GUVOLO-484175 format. One line per field, with one value per residue (C-alpha): x, y, z; chain; residue in three letters. Coordinates in pm, whole numbers, always signed. Example, Ala and Ser with C-alpha at 12.3 -4.5 7.8 and 13.67 -1.06 7.14 Angstrom:
// residues 2
east: [+1230,+1367]
north: [-450,-106]
up: [+780,+714]
ch: [A,A]
aa: [ALA,SER]
This chain:
// residues 410
east: [+3928,+3729,+3859,+3743,+3403,+3196,+3073,+2710,+2547,+2337,+2013,+1804,+1440,+1138,+1020,+676,+545,+194,-57,+154,+102,+247,+548,+714,+898,+1221,+1108,+1233,+1019,+1151,+918,+791,+1001,+1288,+1539,+1744,+1761,+2127,+2254,+2252,+2632,+2695,+2979,+2849,+3048,+2872,+2525,+2595,+2327,+2054,+2109,+1978,+1687,+1360,+1274,+910,+699,+340,+273,-7,-240,-196,+21,+332,+621,+997,+1267,+1156,+802,+653,+762,+422,+112,-242,-300,+10,-92,-442,-290,-70,-371,-553,-254,-239,-614,-593,-318,-515,-830,-629,-481,-825,-966,-664,-654,-1019,-947,-677,-915,-1163,-901,-849,-473,-217,-99,-80,+129,-35,+106,-130,+31,+324,+152,+330,+677,+648,+375,+560,+901,+788,+689,+1051,+1183,+1186,+1087,+1377,+1496,+1492,+1364,+1486,+1201,+1089,+738,+593,+650,+352,+288,+574,+353,+24,+177,+312,-30,+59,-268,-419,-563,-210,-117,-427,-362,-32,-186,-448,-191,-443,-399,-304,-39,+248,+499,+323,+321,+699,+686,+513,+178,+300,+643,+561,+791,+774,+1073,+857,+758,+1104,+1019,+1281,+1143,+1131,+1378,+1245,+1599,+1581,+1870,+2002,+1814,+2035,+2350,+2163,+2052,+2410,+2534,+2263,+2350,+2721,+2639,+2436,+2735,+2978,+2759,+2737,+2360,+2118,+1921,+1954,+1858,+1686,+1738,+1481,+1520,+1335,+1480,+1517,+1705,+1975,+2128,+2210,+2563,+2433,+2322,+2677,+2828,+2599,+2716,+3080,+3039,+2804,+3046,+3363,+3233,+2993,+2711,+2405,+2173,+1927,+1946,+1612,+1555,+1190,+1194,+841,+952,+908,+1071,+874,+839,+1135,+1149,+1382,+1635,+1767,+1891,+1976,+2212,+2409,+2410,+2136,+1946,+1947,+2048,+2363,+2479,+2572,+2801,+3091,+3086,+3095,+2742,+2501,+2235,+1895,+1592,+1245,+891,+766,+402,+446,+388,+542,+854,+909,+882,+1114,+1388,+1358,+1384,+1694,+1861,+1762,+1912,+2231,+2256,+2183,+2455,+2703,+2750,+2700,+2460,+2227,+2094,+1740,+1564,+1185,+1046,+703,+490,+358,-4,-103,+57,+383,+181,-136,+77,+163,-14,+137,-55,+196,+482,+342,+52,-275,-322,+32,-64,-309,-28,+211,+300,+340,-20,-184,-31,-366,-540,-247,-240,-619,-607,-340,-545,-854,-650,-539,-901,-835,-1034,-1325,-1467,-1750,-1515,-1296,-1589,-1695,-1340,-1318,-1634,-1522,-1178,-1314,-1554,-1262,-1066,-1365,-1419,-1052,-1082,-1388,-1201,-902,-1121,-1293,-972,-977,-653,-393,-450,-819,-769,-587,-226,-16,+92,+450,+456,+359,+639,+928,+846,+1076,+1311,+1548,+1696,+1669,+1439,+1631,+1594,+1424,+1162,+1108,+1051,+807,+616,+603,+481,+213,+100,+236]
north: [+735,+896,+1242,+1215,+1311,+1007,+962,+940,+829,+1081,+939,+1193,+1218,+1373,+1707,+1568,+1229,+1081,+1290,+1602,+1921,+1897,+2123,+2206,+2514,+2348,+2361,+2698,+2804,+3089,+3320,+3179,+3303,+3419,+3145,+3228,+3001,+2947,+2873,+2504,+2494,+2655,+2516,+2308,+2512,+2830,+2708,+2543,+2760,+2591,+2274,+2459,+2656,+2546,+2636,+2744,+2881,+2894,+3157,+3155,+3331,+3061,+3276,+3147,+3381,+3403,+3282,+2917,+3001,+3024,+2690,+2522,+2616,+2596,+2277,+2116,+2222,+2082,+1754,+1756,+1818,+1528,+1296,+1379,+1337,+1005,+880,+988,+813,+503,+498,+529,+235,+10,+91,-12,-328,-427,-380,-603,-877,-848,-793,-859,-503,-159,+158,+491,+826,+1064,+1407,+1321,+1314,+1618,+1468,+1179,+1321,+1648,+1486,+1249,+1540,+1664,+1340,+1207,+870,+632,+785,+535,+573,+350,+412,+307,+189,+542,+670,+522,+874,+818,+558,+745,+1061,+858,+704,+353,+152,+146,-197,-336,-191,-343,-680,-690,-570,-846,-1100,-1222,-1413,-1094,-987,-861,-997,-1339,-1318,-1274,-926,-774,-604,-243,-311,-238,-252,-122,-76,+102,+361,+402,+235,-16,-292,-184,-338,-439,-403,-29,+189,-72,+111,+418,+235,+74,+416,+544,+231,+258,+625,+541,+273,+527,+763,+485,+406,+777,+748,+1037,+885,+979,+801,+901,+731,+753,+705,+798,+995,+685,+482,+746,+584,+280,+243,+203,+566,+685,+441,+582,+937,+832,+679,+952,+1229,+1051,+960,+1256,+1016,+1165,+1090,+1277,+1156,+1216,+1208,+1217,+1358,+1290,+1339,+975,+642,+329,+442,+670,+1042,+1185,+1309,+955,+921,+1290,+1301,+1623,+1716,+1976,+1870,+1563,+1773,+1874,+1512,+1583,+1876,+1667,+1477,+1792,+1729,+2021,+1986,+2155,+2143,+2195,+2224,+1873,+1984,+2251,+2091,+2386,+2393,+2018,+2034,+2335,+2180,+1841,+2006,+2201,+1882,+1688,+1955,+1947,+1569,+1589,+1849,+1603,+1817,+1529,+1440,+1656,+1572,+1692,+1677,+1702,+1842,+1683,+1489,+1133,+1190,+825,+522,+381,+84,-101,-290,+31,+238,+590,+689,+477,+715,+1059,+1285,+1202,+1563,+1613,+1599,+1886,+2102,+2039,+2393,+2320,+2217,+1970,+1941,+1881,+2172,+2406,+2338,+2357,+2701,+2820,+2717,+2890,+3208,+3184,+3149,+2805,+2605,+2630,+2455,+2315,+2172,+2026,+1846,+1710,+1594,+1418,+1220,+1135,+1023,+809,+644,+574,+412,+204,+79,-21,-204,-397,-502,-621,-813,-1004,-1196,-1351,-1446,-1710,-1846,-1903,-2019,-2345,-2440,-2214,-2367,-2462,-2139,-1935,-2089,-2059,-1771,-1480,-1689,-1815,-1614,-1930,-2216,-2528,-2825,-3051,-2787,-2738,-3114,-3113,-2825,-2999,-3319,-3123,-2967,-2614]
up: [+4302,+4581,+4487,+4124,+3987,+3905,+3548,+3449,+3124,+2934,+2794,+2596,+2701,+2529,+2659,+2740,+2849,+2801,+2992,+2968,+2769,+2414,+2366,+2033,+2151,+2039,+1674,+1555,+1259,+1042,+855,+523,+233,+454,+369,+58,-247,-342,-690,-773,-807,-468,-256,+38,+291,+176,+277,+611,+775,+567,+770,+1077,+931,+765,+406,+384,+99,+231,+496,+753,+509,+245,+19,-160,-83,-116,-356,-349,-471,-819,-964,-1002,-1203,-1066,-1266,-1115,-766,-814,-927,-615,-391,-554,-502,-131,-92,-275,-46,+261,+140,+49,+401,+562,+367,+419,+791,+810,+610,+858,+1148,+965,+941,+565,+598,+869,+928,+771,+798,+719,+604,+784,+812,+584,+244,+100,+139,-105,-332,-400,-425,-700,-923,-918,-1069,-1424,-1561,-1510,-1183,-897,-540,-260,-12,+331,+412,+437,+83,-104,-230,-474,-643,-608,-760,-1052,-1127,-1015,-1004,-656,-729,-765,-425,-270,-434,-248,+78,+58,-72,-327,-652,-835,-583,-805,-551,-527,-149,-119,+36,+335,+262,+231,+82,-280,-581,-937,-1164,-1420,-1161,-1012,-682,-564,-348,+15,+257,+596,+733,+774,+648,+402,+126,+178,+73,-215,-344,-344,-520,-788,-843,-871,-1130,-1329,-1328,-1424,-1727,-1818,-1786,-1718,-1432,-1066,-744,-422,-87,+192,+566,+884,+1173,+1390,+1129,+1089,+1397,+1181,+1046,+690,+698,+766,+516,+249,+325,+298,-48,-172,-76,-189,-535,-576,-654,-830,-540,-319,+40,+212,+588,+695,+1045,+1168,+1532,+1634,+1553,+1644,+2004,+2072,+2011,+1747,+2003,+2053,+1693,+1647,+1941,+1968,+1600,+1646,+1332,+1112,+811,+1000,+975,+614,+690,+815,+487,+274,+144,+90,+359,+373,+601,+459,+593,+515,+537,+269,-74,-259,-42,-70,-448,-475,-262,-434,-774,-661,-540,-854,-1078,-875,-920,-1295,-1340,-1190,-880,-640,-356,-148,+199,+275,+612,+593,+918,+955,+1204,+1216,+1316,+1333,+1493,+1362,+1238,+1328,+1583,+1768,+2034,+2036,+2349,+2541,+2464,+2364,+2464,+2287,+2177,+2050,+1679,+1731,+1866,+1575,+1456,+1082,+1028,+789,+438,+266,+438,+372,-2,-15,+149,-93,-395,-254,-201,-564,-676,-823,-565,-322,-18,-232,-495,-221,-57,-394,-470,-133,-212,-566,-454,-172,-418,-653,-369,-260,-616,-639,-307,-424,-737,-532,-287,-568,-631,-284,-111,-185,+164,+92,-267,-200,-265,-487,-817,-906,-1110,-804,-601,-843,-1076,-1003,-787,-1054,-1339,-1550,-1457,-1344,-1582,-1325,-1253,-1626,-1665,-1374,-1531,-1867,-1702,-1518,-1845,-1793]
ch: [A,A,A,A,A,A,A,A,A,A,A,A,A,A,A,A,A,A,A,A,A,A,A,A,A,A,A,A,A,A,A,A,A,A,A,A,A,A,A,A,A,A,A,A,A,A,A,A,A,A,A,A,A,A,A,A,A,A,A,A,A,A,A,A,A,A,A,A,A,A,A,A,A,A,A,A,A,A,A,A,A,A,A,A,A,A,A,A,A,A,A,A,A,A,A,A,A,A,A,A,A,A,A,A,A,A,A,A,A,A,A,A,A,A,A,A,A,A,A,A,A,A,A,A,A,A,A,A,A,A,A,A,A,A,A,A,A,A,A,A,A,A,A,A,A,A,A,A,A,A,A,A,A,A,A,A,A,A,A,A,A,A,A,A,A,A,A,A,A,A,A,A,A,A,A,A,A,A,A,A,A,A,A,A,A,A,A,A,A,A,A,A,A,A,A,A,A,A,A,A,A,A,A,A,A,A,A,A,A,A,A,A,A,A,A,A,A,A,A,A,A,A,A,A,A,A,A,A,A,A,A,A,A,A,A,A,A,A,A,A,A,A,A,A,A,A,A,A,A,A,A,A,A,A,A,A,A,A,A,A,A,A,A,A,A,A,A,A,A,A,A,A,A,A,A,A,A,A,A,A,A,A,A,A,A,A,A,A,A,A,A,A,A,A,A,A,A,A,A,A,A,A,A,A,A,A,A,A,A,A,A,A,A,A,A,A,A,A,A,A,A,A,A,A,A,A,A,A,A,A,A,A,A,A,A,A,A,A,A,A,A,A,A,A,A,A,A,A,A,A,A,A,A,A,A,A,A,A,A,A,A,A,A,A,A,A,A,A,A,A,A,A,A,A,A,A,A,A,A,A,A,A,A,A,A,A,A,A,A,A,A,A,A,A,A,A,A,A,A,A,A,A,A,A,A,A,A,A,A,A]
aa: [MET,SER,ASP,LEU,ASP,ARG,LEU,SER,LEU,HIS,VAL,PRO,GLU,PRO,ALA,VAL,ARG,PRO,GLY,GLY,GLN,PRO,ASP,PHE,SER,ASN,VAL,LYS,ILE,PRO,LYS,ALA,GLY,SER,VAL,PRO,ARG,PRO,GLU,VAL,ASP,VAL,ALA,PRO,GLU,ASP,ILE,ARG,ASP,LEU,ALA,PHE,SER,ILE,ILE,ARG,VAL,LEU,ASN,ARG,ASP,GLY,GLU,ALA,VAL,GLY,PRO,TRP,ALA,GLY,LEU,LEU,SER,ASP,ALA,GLU,LEU,LEU,ALA,GLY,LEU,ARG,HIS,MET,MET,MET,LEU,ARG,ALA,PHE,ASP,ALA,ARG,MET,LEU,MET,ALA,GLN,ARG,GLN,GLY,LYS,THR,SER,PHE,TYR,MET,GLN,HIS,LEU,GLY,GLU,GLU,ALA,VAL,SER,CYS,ALA,PHE,ARG,ARG,ALA,LEU,ARG,LYS,GLY,ASP,MET,ASN,PHE,PRO,THR,TYR,ARG,GLN,ALA,GLY,LEU,LEU,ILE,ALA,ASP,ASP,TYR,PRO,MET,VAL,GLU,MET,MET,ASN,GLN,ILE,PHE,SER,ASN,GLU,SER,ASP,PRO,CYS,HIS,GLY,ARG,GLN,LEU,PRO,VAL,MET,TYR,THR,SER,LYS,GLU,HIS,GLY,PHE,PHE,THR,ILE,SER,GLY,ASN,LEU,ALA,THR,GLN,TYR,VAL,GLN,ALA,VAL,GLY,TRP,ALA,MET,ALA,SER,ALA,ILE,LYS,ASN,ASP,THR,ARG,ILE,ALA,ALA,GLY,TRP,ILE,GLY,ASP,GLY,SER,THR,ALA,GLU,SER,ASP,PHE,HIS,SER,ALA,LEU,VAL,PHE,ALA,SER,THR,TYR,ARG,ALA,PRO,VAL,ILE,LEU,ASN,ILE,VAL,ASN,ASN,GLN,TRP,ALA,ILE,SER,THR,PHE,GLN,GLY,ILE,ALA,ARG,GLY,GLY,SER,GLY,THR,PHE,ALA,ALA,ARG,GLY,LEU,GLY,PHE,GLY,ILE,PRO,ALA,LEU,ARG,VAL,ASP,GLY,ASN,ASP,TYR,LEU,ALA,VAL,TYR,ALA,VAL,ALA,ARG,TRP,ALA,ALA,GLU,ARG,ALA,ARG,ARG,ASN,LEU,GLY,PRO,THR,LEU,ILE,GLU,TYR,VAL,THR,TYR,ARG,VAL,GLY,ALA,HIS,SER,THR,SER,ASP,ASP,PRO,SER,ALA,TYR,ARG,PRO,LYS,THR,GLU,SER,GLU,ALA,TRP,PRO,LEU,GLY,ASP,PRO,VAL,LEU,ARG,LEU,LYS,LYS,HIS,LEU,ILE,VAL,ARG,GLY,ALA,TRP,SER,GLU,GLU,ARG,HIS,ALA,GLN,ALA,GLU,ALA,GLU,ILE,MET,ASP,GLU,VAL,ILE,GLN,ALA,GLN,LYS,LYS,ALA,GLU,ILE,HIS,GLY,THR,LEU,HIS,ALA,GLY,GLY,LYS,PRO,SER,VAL,ARG,ASP,ILE,PHE,GLU,GLY,VAL,TYR,ALA,GLU,MET,PRO,PRO,HIS,ILE,ARG,ARG,GLN,ARG,GLN,LYS,ALA,GLY,TYR]
């Protein structure tokens, strides 16, 4: 034994610790417009290099360039800008509400707005998302009422989940938003199963699974890839790589694969990486993957390279594990500011109109919050009724409960 080399365990560490100088030199950013757009029916093995690059449309001058550009009109881009601004304003108000003690906790999307807002515009009514807690833009971009979201956050008498879900774990079948699972990664398998069921029924609807970089370390992530590739499920498998899990950097979950997108290669799944702060690029890649699924060509894995500017949640202090100025050094910029600049370059927007829109949107969010707060909370409104307790629990109401309700005059 003494003549043998001793083993040592490798534990990945972030390049920089709190107090250090932020360093993103490991993020290789190709020139905007330089990554080719393959045909939708391309063989996965022919585009392996896309799992190691980053698809970008907007260049530093705010121009849309390359083969992935030109898919959205000015009106559609303005709507996208409004959706992102709405989500950012919503986050700001709900974060403040949590600090005022009006809700137990909150999770914001700051810096990641383009991912969910742009992706939703590539789907059709009836398609189903299986999201995590940082994809509220899927609802905002589909015109889901903000008041309903706030009712759930405040757990008031109009909470659509009647207090049975955590504040930010929304659900809406009508808007293609499957109820969020607090057990992270389970939604990935569910998305594949839903997509397989759609295919079995010869339906036209597709599914989208969502996961963060940290949760790709869960076994459910790999199980989902097995079933998706084996049965060519019509599903888009999204990985939001915002550089940080709850408190660990993305290198822990990524391991030696190089990129998260590369995880799909071993399963024979087309895998692409996209600039998650580029609204136009996100939309273009999502639309490509959606078309592939609708043409019965199977799943696509997409890694969105973005950055979580804020804390993981209101229970988290990111200064304990990353430099305070790290978000300022992120090389892919701010998604709202980048789309704003593009629209100004196109002559469809201006600084004055943007400032006015910010004020109007914030007022709209504040009015929605006032409406939600009028209802009060279930906790302050006394005991919930029998209806509150049992509605939505049983597919058919048990006879003894029905008799109790009748006796109580319901």
